[in-house]
PDBQT receptor file of N, H, CA, C and O in Angstrom, charges set to zero:
ATOM      1  N   MET A   1       1.664   6.187   2.138  1.00  0.00    +0.000 N 
ATOM      2  CA  MET A   1       0.311   5.779   2.435  1.00  0.00    +0.000 C 
ATOM      3  C   MET A   1       0.362   4.808   3.614  1.00  0.00    +0.000 C 
ATOM      4  O   MET A   1       1.025   3.773   3.557  1.00  0.00    +0.000 OA
ATOM      5  N   ASN A   2      -0.338   5.159   4.663  1.00  0.00    +0.000 N 
ATOM      6  H   ASN A   2      -0.877   6.000   4.710  1.00  0.00    +0.000 HD
ATOM      7  CA  ASN A   2      -0.402   4.306   5.847  1.00  0.00    +0.000 C 
ATOM      8  C   ASN A   2      -1.684   3.504   5.827  1.00  0.00    +0.000 C 
ATOM      9  O   ASN A   2      -2.777   4.051   5.680  1.00  0.00    +0.000 OA
ATOM     10  N   LEU A   3      -1.535   2.196   5.978  1.00  0.00    +0.000 N 
ATOM     11  H   LEU A   3      -0.648   1.751   6.098  1.00  0.00    +0.000 HD
ATOM     12  CA  LEU A   3      -2.692   1.324   6.050  1.00  0.00    +0.000 C 
ATOM     13  C   LEU A   3      -2.961   0.985   7.507  1.00  0.00    +0.000 C 
ATOM     14  O   LEU A   3      -2.035   0.858   8.307  1.00  0.00    +0.000 OA
ATOM     15  N   SER A   4      -4.233   0.841   7.841  1.00  0.00    +0.000 N 
ATOM     16  H   SER A   4      -4.985   0.945   7.191  1.00  0.00    +0.000 HD
ATOM     17  CA  SER A   4      -4.601   0.479   9.204  1.00  0.00    +0.000 C 
ATOM     18  C   SER A   4      -5.654  -0.617   9.161  1.00  0.00    +0.000 C 
ATOM     19  O   SER A   4      -6.414  -0.741   8.201  1.00  0.00    +0.000 OA
ATOM     20  N   ALA A   5      -5.678  -1.397  10.210  1.00  0.00    +0.000 N 
ATOM     21  H   ALA A   5      -5.060  -1.297  10.991  1.00  0.00    +0.000 HD
ATOM     22  CA  ALA A   5      -6.669  -2.469  10.296  1.00  0.00    +0.000 C 
ATOM     23  C   ALA A   5      -8.045  -1.869  10.537  1.00  0.00    +0.000 C 
ATOM     24  O   ALA A   5      -8.176  -0.910  11.297  1.00  0.00    +0.000 OA
ATOM     25  N   PRO A   6      -9.081  -2.425   9.894  1.00  0.00    +0.000 N 
ATOM     26  CA  PRO A   6     -10.434  -1.907  10.146  1.00  0.00    +0.000 C 
ATOM     27  C   PRO A   6     -10.901  -2.274  11.550  1.00  0.00    +0.000 C 
ATOM     28  O   PRO A   6     -10.418  -3.234  12.151  1.00  0.00    +0.000 OA
ATOM     29  N   LYS A   7     -11.840  -1.500  12.052  1.00  0.00    +0.000 N 
ATOM     30  H   LYS A   7     -12.232  -0.720  11.563  1.00  0.00    +0.000 HD
ATOM     31  CA  LYS A   7     -12.417  -1.807  13.359  1.00  0.00    +0.000 C 
ATOM     32  C   LYS A   7     -13.177  -3.126  13.282  1.00  0.00    +0.000 C 
ATOM     33  O   LYS A   7     -13.554  -3.575  12.200  1.00  0.00    +0.000 OA
ATOM     34  N   ASN A   8     -13.393  -3.734  14.429  1.00  0.00    +0.000 N 
ATOM     35  H   ASN A   8     -13.086  -3.369  15.308  1.00  0.00    +0.000 HD
ATOM     36  CA  ASN A   8     -14.077  -5.027  14.475  1.00  0.00    +0.000 C 
ATOM     37  C   ASN A   8     -15.491  -4.941  13.913  1.00  0.00    +0.000 C 
ATOM     38  O   ASN A   8     -15.934  -5.845  13.205  1.00  0.00    +0.000 OA
ATOM     39  N   VAL A   9     -16.189  -3.873  14.219  1.00  0.00    +0.000 N 
ATOM     40  H   VAL A   9     -15.829  -3.139  14.794  1.00  0.00    +0.000 HD
ATOM     41  CA  VAL A   9     -17.571  -3.722  13.739  1.00  0.00    +0.000 C 
ATOM     42  C   VAL A   9     -17.597  -3.628  12.217  1.00  0.00    +0.000 C 
ATOM     43  O   VAL A   9     -18.441  -4.248  11.569  1.00  0.00    +0.000 OA
ATOM     44  N   THR A  10     -16.678  -2.857  11.645  1.00  0.00    +0.000 N 
ATOM     45  H   THR A  10     -15.992  -2.353  12.171  1.00  0.00    +0.000 HD
ATOM     46  CA  THR A  10     -16.609  -2.719  10.190  1.00  0.00    +0.000 C 
ATOM     47  C   THR A  10     -16.280  -4.056   9.548  1.00  0.00    +0.000 C 
ATOM     48  O   THR A  10     -16.855  -4.423   8.523  1.00  0.00    +0.000 OA
ATOM     49  N   TRP A  11     -15.352  -4.780  10.157  1.00  0.00    +0.000 N 
ATOM     50  H   TRP A  11     -14.885  -4.483  10.990  1.00  0.00    +0.000 HD
ATOM     51  CA  TRP A  11     -14.952  -6.079   9.624  1.00  0.00    +0.000 C 
ATOM     52  C   TRP A  11     -16.120  -7.070   9.650  1.00  0.00    +0.000 C 
ATOM     53  O   TRP A  11     -16.344  -7.796   8.682  1.00  0.00    +0.000 OA
ATOM     54  N   ILE A  12     -16.858  -7.096  10.755  1.00  0.00    +0.000 N 
ATOM     55  H   ILE A  12     -16.676  -6.507  11.542  1.00  0.00    +0.000 HD
ATOM     56  CA  ILE A  12     -17.998  -8.021  10.877  1.00  0.00    +0.000 C 
ATOM     57  C   ILE A  12     -19.084  -7.661   9.867  1.00  0.00    +0.000 C 
ATOM     58  O   ILE A  12     -19.647  -8.556   9.236  1.00  0.00    +0.000 OA
ATOM     59  N   ILE A  13     -19.390  -6.383   9.698  1.00  0.00    +0.000 N 
ATOM     60  H   ILE A  13     -18.933  -5.656  10.210  1.00  0.00    +0.000 HD
ATOM     61  CA  ILE A  13     -20.407  -5.963   8.733  1.00  0.00    +0.000 C 
ATOM     62  C   ILE A  13     -19.999  -6.362   7.321  1.00  0.00    +0.000 C 
ATOM     63  O   ILE A  13     -20.821  -6.869   6.558  1.00  0.00    +0.000 OA
ATOM     64  N   ALA A  14     -18.733  -6.136   6.968  1.00  0.00    +0.000 N 
ATOM     65  H   ALA A  14     -18.066  -5.724   7.588  1.00  0.00    +0.000 HD
ATOM     66  CA  ALA A  14     -18.256  -6.479   5.630  1.00  0.00    +0.000 C 
ATOM     67  C   ALA A  14     -18.305  -7.986   5.394  1.00  0.00    +0.000 C 
ATOM     68  O   ALA A  14     -18.674  -8.427   4.305  1.00  0.00    +0.000 OA
ATOM     69  N   VAL A  15     -17.943  -8.773   6.389  1.00  0.00    +0.000 N 
ATOM     70  H   VAL A  15     -17.644  -8.415   7.274  1.00  0.00    +0.000 HD
ATOM     71  CA  VAL A  15     -17.967 -10.232   6.237  1.00  0.00    +0.000 C 
ATOM     72  C   VAL A  15     -19.400 -10.737   6.125  1.00  0.00    +0.000 C 
ATOM     73  O   VAL A  15     -19.671 -11.628   5.320  1.00  0.00    +0.000 OA
ATOM     74  N   VAL A  16     -20.315 -10.194   6.905  1.00  0.00    +0.000 N 
ATOM     75  H   VAL A  16     -20.095  -9.469   7.558  1.00  0.00    +0.000 HD
ATOM     76  CA  VAL A  16     -21.720 -10.611   6.819  1.00  0.00    +0.000 C 
ATOM     77  C   VAL A  16     -22.294 -10.279   5.443  1.00  0.00    +0.000 C 
ATOM     78  O   VAL A  16     -22.977 -11.108   4.842  1.00  0.00    +0.000 OA
ATOM     79  N   ILE A  17     -22.022  -9.075   4.941  1.00  0.00    +0.000 N 
ATOM     80  H   ILE A  17     -21.467  -8.402   5.429  1.00  0.00    +0.000 HD
ATOM     81  CA  ILE A  17     -22.505  -8.695   3.610  1.00  0.00    +0.000 C 
ATOM     82  C   ILE A  17     -21.906  -9.617   2.550  1.00  0.00    +0.000 C 
ATOM     83  O   ILE A  17     -22.612 -10.082   1.655  1.00  0.00    +0.000 OA
ATOM     84  N   GLY A  18     -20.602  -9.881   2.653  1.00  0.00    +0.000 N 
ATOM     85  H   GLY A  18     -20.028  -9.504   3.380  1.00  0.00    +0.000 HD
ATOM     86  CA  GLY A  18     -19.947 -10.762   1.695  1.00  0.00    +0.000 C 
ATOM     87  C   GLY A  18     -20.476 -12.178   1.744  1.00  0.00    +0.000 C 
ATOM     88  O   GLY A  18     -20.688 -12.794   0.700  1.00  0.00    +0.000 OA
ATOM     89  N   LEU A  19     -20.693 -12.708   2.941  1.00  0.00    +0.000 N 
ATOM     90  H   LEU A  19     -20.520 -12.208   3.789  1.00  0.00    +0.000 HD
ATOM     91  CA  LEU A  19     -21.229 -14.067   3.070  1.00  0.00    +0.000 C 
ATOM     92  C   LEU A  19     -22.659 -14.165   2.536  1.00  0.00    +0.000 C 
ATOM     93  O   LEU A  19     -23.010 -15.148   1.884  1.00  0.00    +0.000 OA
ATOM     94  N   LEU A  20     -23.473 -13.164   2.806  1.00  0.00    +0.000 N 
ATOM     95  H   LEU A  20     -23.188 -12.366   3.336  1.00  0.00    +0.000 HD
ATOM     96  CA  LEU A  20     -24.831 -13.174   2.258  1.00  0.00    +0.000 C 
ATOM     97  C   LEU A  20     -24.806 -13.147   0.736  1.00  0.00    +0.000 C 
ATOM     98  O   LEU A  20     -25.596 -13.834   0.089  1.00  0.00    +0.000 OA
ATOM     99  N   GLY A  21     -23.914 -12.366   0.170  1.00  0.00    +0.000 N 
ATOM    100  H   GLY A  21     -23.273 -11.808   0.696  1.00  0.00    +0.000 HD
ATOM    101  CA  GLY A  21     -23.774 -12.325  -1.279  1.00  0.00    +0.000 C 
ATOM    102  C   GLY A  21     -23.293 -13.649  -1.839  1.00  0.00    +0.000 C 
ATOM    103  O   GLY A  21     -23.778 -14.096  -2.878  1.00  0.00    +0.000 OA
ATOM    104  N   PHE A  22     -22.340 -14.286  -1.161  1.00  0.00    +0.000 N 
ATOM    105  H   PHE A  22     -21.946 -13.923  -0.316  1.00  0.00    +0.000 HD
ATOM    106  CA  PHE A  22     -21.821 -15.581  -1.599  1.00  0.00    +0.000 C 
ATOM    107  C   PHE A  22     -22.879 -16.668  -1.503  1.00  0.00    +0.000 C 
ATOM    108  O   PHE A  22     -23.050 -17.458  -2.432  1.00  0.00    +0.000 OA
ATOM    109  N   ILE A  23     -23.584 -16.709  -0.388  1.00  0.00    +0.000 N 
ATOM    110  H   ILE A  23     -23.445 -16.067   0.366  1.00  0.00    +0.000 HD
ATOM    111  CA  ILE A  23     -24.614 -17.741  -0.184  1.00  0.00    +0.000 C 
ATOM    112  C   ILE A  23     -25.776 -17.548  -1.137  1.00  0.00    +0.000 C 
ATOM    113  O   ILE A  23     -26.373 -18.529  -1.583  1.00  0.00    +0.000 OA
ATOM    114  N   SER A  24     -26.112 -16.310  -1.460  1.00  0.00    +0.000 N 
ATOM    115  H   SER A  24     -25.627 -15.514  -1.098  1.00  0.00    +0.000 HD
ATOM    116  CA  SER A  24     -27.256 -16.064  -2.337  1.00  0.00    +0.000 C 
ATOM    117  C   SER A  24     -27.001 -16.554  -3.765  1.00  0.00    +0.000 C 
ATOM    118  O   SER A  24     -27.946 -16.684  -4.542  1.00  0.00    +0.000 OA
ATOM    119  N   ASN A  25     -25.751 -16.825  -4.122  1.00  0.00    +0.000 N 
ATOM    120  H   ASN A  25     -24.984 -16.720  -3.490  1.00  0.00    +0.000 HD
ATOM    121  CA  ASN A  25     -25.472 -17.406  -5.435  1.00  0.00    +0.000 C 
ATOM    122  C   ASN A  25     -25.859 -18.879  -5.492  1.00  0.00    +0.000 C 
ATOM    123  O   ASN A  25     -26.045 -19.423  -6.580  1.00  0.00    +0.000 OA
ATOM    124  N   PHE A  26     -25.982 -19.529  -4.347  1.00  0.00    +0.000 N 
ATOM    125  H   PHE A  26     -25.831 -19.088  -3.463  1.00  0.00    +0.000 HD
ATOM    126  CA  PHE A  26     -26.300 -20.947  -4.294  1.00  0.00    +0.000 C 
ATOM    127  C   PHE A  26     -27.703 -21.228  -3.777  1.00  0.00    +0.000 C 
ATOM    128  O   PHE A  26     -28.308 -22.236  -4.142  1.00  0.00    +0.000 OA
ATOM    129  N   VAL A  27     -28.224 -20.349  -2.936  1.00  0.00    +0.000 N 
ATOM    130  H   VAL A  27     -27.733 -19.530  -2.640  1.00  0.00    +0.000 HD
ATOM    131  CA  VAL A  27     -29.538 -20.520  -2.319  1.00  0.00    +0.000 C 
ATOM    132  C   VAL A  27     -30.369 -19.283  -2.622  1.00  0.00    +0.000 C 
ATOM    133  O   VAL A  27     -29.873 -18.160  -2.539  1.00  0.00    +0.000 OA
ATOM    134  N   ALA A  28     -31.622 -19.489  -2.969  1.00  0.00    +0.000 N 
ATOM    135  H   ALA A  28     -32.025 -20.402  -3.036  1.00  0.00    +0.000 HD
ATOM    136  CA  ALA A  28     -32.502 -18.356  -3.270  1.00  0.00    +0.000 C 
ATOM    137  C   ALA A  28     -32.921 -17.670  -1.966  1.00  0.00    +0.000 C 
ATOM    138  O   ALA A  28     -33.644 -18.245  -1.153  1.00  0.00    +0.000 OA
ATOM    139  N   ILE A  29     -32.458 -16.443  -1.785  1.00  0.00    +0.000 N 
ATOM    140  H   ILE A  29     -31.870 -15.976  -2.446  1.00  0.00    +0.000 HD
ATOM    141  CA  ILE A  29     -32.835 -15.634  -0.629  1.00  0.00    +0.000 C 
ATOM    142  C   ILE A  29     -33.753 -14.530  -1.157  1.00  0.00    +0.000 C 
ATOM    143  O   ILE A  29     -33.308 -13.686  -1.935  1.00  0.00    +0.000 OA
ATOM    144  N   PRO A  30     -35.028 -14.521  -0.750  1.00  0.00    +0.000 N 
ATOM    145  CA  PRO A  30     -35.998 -13.601  -1.349  1.00  0.00    +0.000 C 
ATOM    146  C   PRO A  30     -35.640 -12.122  -1.226  1.00  0.00    +0.000 C 
ATOM    147  O   PRO A  30     -35.864 -11.363  -2.169  1.00  0.00    +0.000 OA
ATOM    148  N   VAL A  31     -35.099 -11.699  -0.108  1.00  0.00    +0.000 N 
ATOM    149  H   VAL A  31     -34.917 -12.315   0.658  1.00  0.00    +0.000 HD
ATOM    150  CA  VAL A  31     -34.832 -10.282   0.114  1.00  0.00    +0.000 C 
ATOM    151  C   VAL A  31     -33.690  -9.797  -0.776  1.00  0.00    +0.000 C 
ATOM    152  O   VAL A  31     -33.732  -8.683  -1.298  1.00  0.00    +0.000 OA
ATOM    153  N   ILE A  32     -32.683 -10.628  -0.946  1.00  0.00    +0.000 N 
ATOM    154  H   ILE A  32     -32.648 -11.533  -0.522  1.00  0.00    +0.000 HD
ATOM    155  CA  ILE A  32     -31.501 -10.234  -1.709  1.00  0.00    +0.000 C 
ATOM    156  C   ILE A  32     -31.756 -10.320  -3.203  1.00  0.00    +0.000 C 
ATOM    157  O   ILE A  32     -31.324  -9.447  -3.956  1.00  0.00    +0.000 OA
ATOM    158  N   GLY A  33     -32.445 -11.349  -3.637  1.00  0.00    +0.000 N 
ATOM    159  H   GLY A  33     -32.796 -12.057  -3.025  1.00  0.00    +0.000 HD
ATOM    160  CA  GLY A  33     -32.761 -11.503  -5.052  1.00  0.00    +0.000 C 
ATOM    161  C   GLY A  33     -31.532 -11.720  -5.899  1.00  0.00    +0.000 C 
ATOM    162  O   GLY A  33     -30.724 -12.599  -5.597  1.00  0.00    +0.000 OA
ATOM    163  N   GLY A  34     -31.369 -10.947  -6.945  1.00  0.00    +0.000 N 
ATOM    164  H   GLY A  34     -32.025 -10.233  -7.190  1.00  0.00    +0.000 HD
ATOM    165  CA  GLY A  34     -30.256 -11.107  -7.865  1.00  0.00    +0.000 C 
ATOM    166  C   GLY A  34     -29.073 -10.204  -7.576  1.00  0.00    +0.000 C 
ATOM    167  O   GLY A  34     -28.268  -9.937  -8.468  1.00  0.00    +0.000 OA
ATOM    168  N   PHE A  35     -28.955  -9.729  -6.347  1.00  0.00    +0.000 N 
ATOM    169  H   PHE A  35     -29.610  -9.946  -5.622  1.00  0.00    +0.000 HD
ATOM    170  CA  PHE A  35     -27.879  -8.809  -5.999  1.00  0.00    +0.000 C 
ATOM    171  C   PHE A  35     -26.720  -9.494  -5.298  1.00  0.00    +0.000 C 
ATOM    172  O   PHE A  35     -25.933  -8.825  -4.630  1.00  0.00    +0.000 OA
ATOM    173  N   GLY A  36     -26.592 -10.804  -5.429  1.00  0.00    +0.000 N 
ATOM    174  H   GLY A  36     -27.232 -11.348  -5.972  1.00  0.00    +0.000 HD
ATOM    175  CA  GLY A  36     -25.548 -11.548  -4.734  1.00  0.00    +0.000 C 
ATOM    176  C   GLY A  36     -24.154 -11.087  -5.098  1.00  0.00    +0.000 C 
ATOM    177  O   GLY A  36     -23.316 -10.885  -4.220  1.00  0.00    +0.000 OA
ATOM    178  N   PHE A  37     -23.897 -10.918  -6.385  1.00  0.00    +0.000 N 
ATOM    179  H   PHE A  37     -24.578 -11.082  -7.098  1.00  0.00    +0.000 HD
ATOM    180  CA  PHE A  37     -22.572 -10.480  -6.821  1.00  0.00    +0.000 C 
ATOM    181  C   PHE A  37     -22.246  -9.102  -6.265  1.00  0.00    +0.000 C 
ATOM    182  O   PHE A  37     -21.131  -8.861  -5.803  1.00  0.00    +0.000 OA
ATOM    183  N   TRP A  38     -23.212  -8.203  -6.310  1.00  0.00    +0.000 N 
ATOM    184  H   TRP A  38     -24.118  -8.398  -6.685  1.00  0.00    +0.000 HD
ATOM    185  CA  TRP A  38     -22.963  -6.840  -5.851  1.00  0.00    +0.000 C 
ATOM    186  C   TRP A  38     -22.769  -6.780  -4.349  1.00  0.00    +0.000 C 
ATOM    187  O   TRP A  38     -21.991  -5.961  -3.860  1.00  0.00    +0.000 OA
ATOM    188  N   MET A  39     -23.460  -7.630  -3.610  1.00  0.00    +0.000 N 
ATOM    189  H   MET A  39     -24.092  -8.296  -4.007  1.00  0.00    +0.000 HD
ATOM    190  CA  MET A  39     -23.261  -7.669  -2.160  1.00  0.00    +0.000 C 
ATOM    191  C   MET A  39     -21.861  -8.178  -1.833  1.00  0.00    +0.000 C 
ATOM    192  O   MET A  39     -21.205  -7.664  -0.927  1.00  0.00    +0.000 OA
ATOM    193  N   LEU A  40     -21.409  -9.184  -2.568  1.00  0.00    +0.000 N 
ATOM    194  H   LEU A  40     -21.942  -9.601  -3.304  1.00  0.00    +0.000 HD
ATOM    195  CA  LEU A  40     -20.055  -9.689  -2.376  1.00  0.00    +0.000 C 
ATOM    196  C   LEU A  40     -19.033  -8.603  -2.698  1.00  0.00    +0.000 C 
ATOM    197  O   LEU A  40     -18.061  -8.420  -1.965  1.00  0.00    +0.000 OA
ATOM    198  N   PHE A  41     -19.255  -7.894  -3.784  1.00  0.00    +0.000 N 
ATOM    199  H   PHE A  41     -20.045  -8.042  -4.379  1.00  0.00    +0.000 HD
ATOM    200  CA  PHE A  41     -18.371  -6.798  -4.182  1.00  0.00    +0.000 C 
ATOM    201  C   PHE A  41     -18.349  -5.692  -3.129  1.00  0.00    +0.000 C 
ATOM    202  O   PHE A  41     -17.281  -5.184  -2.790  1.00  0.00    +0.000 OA
ATOM    203  N   ILE A  42     -19.510  -5.317  -2.613  1.00  0.00    +0.000 N 
ATOM    204  H   ILE A  42     -20.379  -5.730  -2.889  1.00  0.00    +0.000 HD
ATOM    205  CA  ILE A  42     -19.598  -4.257  -1.607  1.00  0.00    +0.000 C 
ATOM    206  C   ILE A  42     -18.894  -4.672  -0.320  1.00  0.00    +0.000 C 
ATOM    207  O   ILE A  42     -18.239  -3.850   0.322  1.00  0.00    +0.000 OA
ATOM    208  N   GLY A  43     -19.023  -5.943   0.062  1.00  0.00    +0.000 N 
ATOM    209  H   GLY A  43     -19.555  -6.611  -0.459  1.00  0.00    +0.000 HD
ATOM    210  CA  GLY A  43     -18.338  -6.418   1.260  1.00  0.00    +0.000 C 
ATOM    211  C   GLY A  43     -16.830  -6.296   1.136  1.00  0.00    +0.000 C 
ATOM    212  O   GLY A  43     -16.168  -5.814   2.055  1.00  0.00    +0.000 OA
ATOM    213  N   PHE A  44     -16.280  -6.730   0.005  1.00  0.00    +0.000 N 
ATOM    214  H   PHE A  44     -16.818  -7.122  -0.742  1.00  0.00    +0.000 HD
ATOM    215  CA  PHE A  44     -14.838  -6.623  -0.193  1.00  0.00    +0.000 C 
ATOM    216  C   PHE A  44     -14.400  -5.168  -0.365  1.00  0.00    +0.000 C 
ATOM    217  O   PHE A  44     -13.327  -4.789   0.104  1.00  0.00    +0.000 OA
ATOM    218  N   ALA A  45     -15.211  -4.360  -1.023  1.00  0.00    +0.000 N 
ATOM    219  H   ALA A  45     -16.083  -4.668  -1.404  1.00  0.00    +0.000 HD
ATOM    220  CA  ALA A  45     -14.876  -2.945  -1.188  1.00  0.00    +0.000 C 
ATOM    221  C   ALA A  45     -14.862  -2.233   0.164  1.00  0.00    +0.000 C 
ATOM    222  O   ALA A  45     -14.009  -1.380   0.409  1.00  0.00    +0.000 OA
ATOM    223  N   LEU A  46     -15.800  -2.580   1.036  1.00  0.00    +0.000 N 
ATOM    224  H   LEU A  46     -16.493  -3.273   0.838  1.00  0.00    +0.000 HD
ATOM    225  CA  LEU A  46     -15.835  -1.985   2.371  1.00  0.00    +0.000 C 
ATOM    226  C   LEU A  46     -14.572  -2.330   3.147  1.00  0.00    +0.000 C 
ATOM    227  O   LEU A  46     -14.015  -1.474   3.833  1.00  0.00    +0.000 OA
ATOM    228  N   LEU A  47     -14.114  -3.575   3.046  1.00  0.00    +0.000 N 
ATOM    229  H   LEU A  47     -14.567  -4.271   2.489  1.00  0.00    +0.000 HD
ATOM    230  CA  LEU A  47     -12.867  -3.950   3.712  1.00  0.00    +0.000 C 
ATOM    231  C   LEU A  47     -11.684  -3.185   3.143  1.00  0.00    +0.000 C 
ATOM    232  O   LEU A  47     -10.809  -2.749   3.890  1.00  0.00    +0.000 OA
ATOM    233  N   ALA A  48     -11.651  -3.021   1.835  1.00  0.00    +0.000 N 
ATOM    234  H   ALA A  48     -12.362  -3.375   1.228  1.00  0.00    +0.000 HD
ATOM    235  CA  ALA A  48     -10.542  -2.303   1.211  1.00  0.00    +0.000 C 
ATOM    236  C   ALA A  48     -10.539  -0.831   1.619  1.00  0.00    +0.000 C 
ATOM    237  O   ALA A  48      -9.486  -0.277   1.934  1.00  0.00    +0.000 OA
ATOM    238  N   VAL A  49     -11.693  -0.205   1.616  1.00  0.00    +0.000 N 
ATOM    239  H   VAL A  49     -12.548  -0.654   1.360  1.00  0.00    +0.000 HD
ATOM    240  CA  VAL A  49     -11.778   1.213   2.004  1.00  0.00    +0.000 C 
ATOM    241  C   VAL A  49     -11.429   1.384   3.479  1.00  0.00    +0.000 C 
ATOM    242  O   VAL A  49     -10.791   2.366   3.858  1.00  0.00    +0.000 OA
ATOM    243  N   ALA A  50     -11.846   0.432   4.310  1.00  0.00    +0.000 N 
ATOM    244  H   ALA A  50     -12.364  -0.366   4.002  1.00  0.00    +0.000 HD
ATOM    245  CA  ALA A  50     -11.578   0.539   5.747  1.00  0.00    +0.000 C 
ATOM    246  C   ALA A  50     -10.090   0.428   6.050  1.00  0.00    +0.000 C 
ATOM    247  O   ALA A  50      -9.649   0.935   7.081  1.00  0.00    +0.000 OA
ATOM    248  N   THR A  51      -9.297  -0.214   5.194  1.00  0.00    +0.000 N 
ATOM    249  H   THR A  51      -9.655  -0.626   4.356  1.00  0.00    +0.000 HD
ATOM    250  CA  THR A  51      -7.867  -0.266   5.443  1.00  0.00    +0.000 C 
ATOM    251  C   THR A  51      -7.180   1.047   5.072  1.00  0.00    +0.000 C 
ATOM    252  O   THR A  51      -6.112   1.353   5.601  1.00  0.00    +0.000 OA
ATOM    253  N   PHE A  52      -7.771   1.817   4.182  1.00  0.00    +0.000 N 
ATOM    254  H   PHE A  52      -8.639   1.569   3.752  1.00  0.00    +0.000 HD
ATOM    255  CA  PHE A  52      -7.182   3.089   3.763  1.00  0.00    +0.000 C 
ATOM    256  C   PHE A  52      -7.588   4.248   4.677  1.00  0.00    +0.000 C 
ATOM    257  O   PHE A  52      -6.808   5.179   4.876  1.00  0.00    +0.000 OA
ATOM    258  N   ILE A  53      -8.787   4.199   5.225  1.00  0.00    +0.000 N 
ATOM    259  H   ILE A  53      -9.420   3.442   5.063  1.00  0.00    +0.000 HD
ATOM    260  CA  ILE A  53      -9.289   5.287   6.061  1.00  0.00    +0.000 C 
ATOM    261  C   ILE A  53      -9.132   4.901   7.525  1.00  0.00    +0.000 C 
ATOM    262  O   ILE A  53      -9.712   3.918   7.986  1.00  0.00    +0.000 OA
ATOM    263  N   GLU A  54      -8.358   5.669   8.235  1.00  0.00    +0.000 N 
ATOM    264  H   GLU A  54      -7.887   6.468   7.861  1.00  0.00    +0.000 HD
ATOM    265  CA  GLU A  54      -8.114   5.368   9.637  1.00  0.00    +0.000 C 
ATOM    266  C   GLU A  54      -9.357   5.675  10.472  1.00  0.00    +0.000 C 
ATOM    267  O   GLU A  54      -9.977   6.726  10.310  1.00  0.00    +0.000 OA
ATOM    268  N   GLY A  55      -9.709   4.770  11.346  1.00  0.00    +0.000 N 
ATOM    269  H   GLY A  55      -9.205   3.916  11.477  1.00  0.00    +0.000 HD
ATOM    270  CA  GLY A  55     -10.856   4.955  12.227  1.00  0.00    +0.000 C 
ATOM    271  C   GLY A  55     -12.163   4.423  11.675  1.00  0.00    +0.000 C 
ATOM    272  O   GLY A  55     -13.214   4.601  12.290  1.00  0.00    +0.000 OA
ATOM    273  N   LEU A  56     -12.109   3.773  10.525  1.00  0.00    +0.000 N 
ATOM    274  H   LEU A  56     -11.255   3.628  10.026  1.00  0.00    +0.000 HD
ATOM    275  CA  LEU A  56     -13.363   3.240   9.943  1.00  0.00    +0.000 C 
ATOM    276  C   LEU A  56     -13.510   1.795  10.314  1.00  0.00    +0.000 C 
ATOM    277  O   LEU A  56     -14.489   1.155   9.931  1.00  0.00    +0.000 OA
TER     278      LEU A  56
């Protein structure tokens, strides 16, 4: 199994999603609501998938 670094755009999107999820646990963000944990999970999952799929 070959692992590859994710593209910069994928990395930035995953970090932004993860940070929004993390911050929403401490500050009430109306758009996100109660999905903070899931946004954090999706951000980390996106990073993990991007290391397995080349070109993502």
